[in-house]
C-alpha positions, 0 to 999 in steps of 0.5 A: 500500500505504501508503495502504491501511495509513493508511486501515485505521488510520483505520478502526480508530482508537479500537478498539485494546486499550490495557489493561494486564494485571492485577498478577501476570499475568506471574508467573502466566504464567511459573509456568504455562509452567514447569509445562508444561515440567516436565510435558513433561520427565517421561517417560511411557509412551505406546503411541503413542510406542512406535509411532513408535519402532518406525517410526523403527527400521524406517526406519533398518534399511531405510535401512541395508540399502539403503545397505549392499547393493550398489546393482545387481548389474550395476554395479561398486562403488567398492570394487572399483576399489582398496583405497583406494577400498574404504576411501573407500566404507566411510568414506562409507557409515558417515558417511551411516549415522551422519548418518541415525541422528542425523536419525531420532533427531530426527524429530518431526511438525513436522520430518517433511516436511523430513526426508522431502524430504531423504531423497527427494533422497538417493534421487535421488542413490542412483539417480544412483550406481547409474547411475555403477556401471553406467558404471564397469563399462563404461568400464574404470574411467574416472577421471572416473566414479570422481570422480563416484562420490566426488562423489555420496557427498560430495553425500549427506553435504552433504544430510544435514549441511544437514538436521541444521543445519536441524533444529538451527535449528528446535530453537533457534527452538523453545527461544527461543520457549518461553523468551519 
């Protein structure tokens, strides 16, 4: 590999651009960047943006309904075990809803794939939870299944928190890139 690089540099010798930009180039470039940033900060009505807002709102509504409705009629919910478990389930569901709302507020074309992948993983965990509700009903409230159900909720929250961290890192990188 080193030989290939050295060979390539020898082939390109004398062809590198060593010219300096014209005087004031950096100032003009910075002014142009500032104009673009100012334009992006102004809020303009765009019919397409309303469509995306409608899509995001409907996805949020569907996910909220999906999480709040009993997962399967044949299974036993965690809330049916005891008042403490009902409180625990309510806490997890509201936390998941808050995280989903925060994620949907940050959805863009650039991060759509990352969000969709995380939501697919969330759906897998939801299916596992559905199986656990059925097992709980047939096992006479086995403590191991209750623990697995709580763990499932924790895993869903971890997935969402990891996604939020990734979105934050992407935004940080974007802001650093635009500052350069």
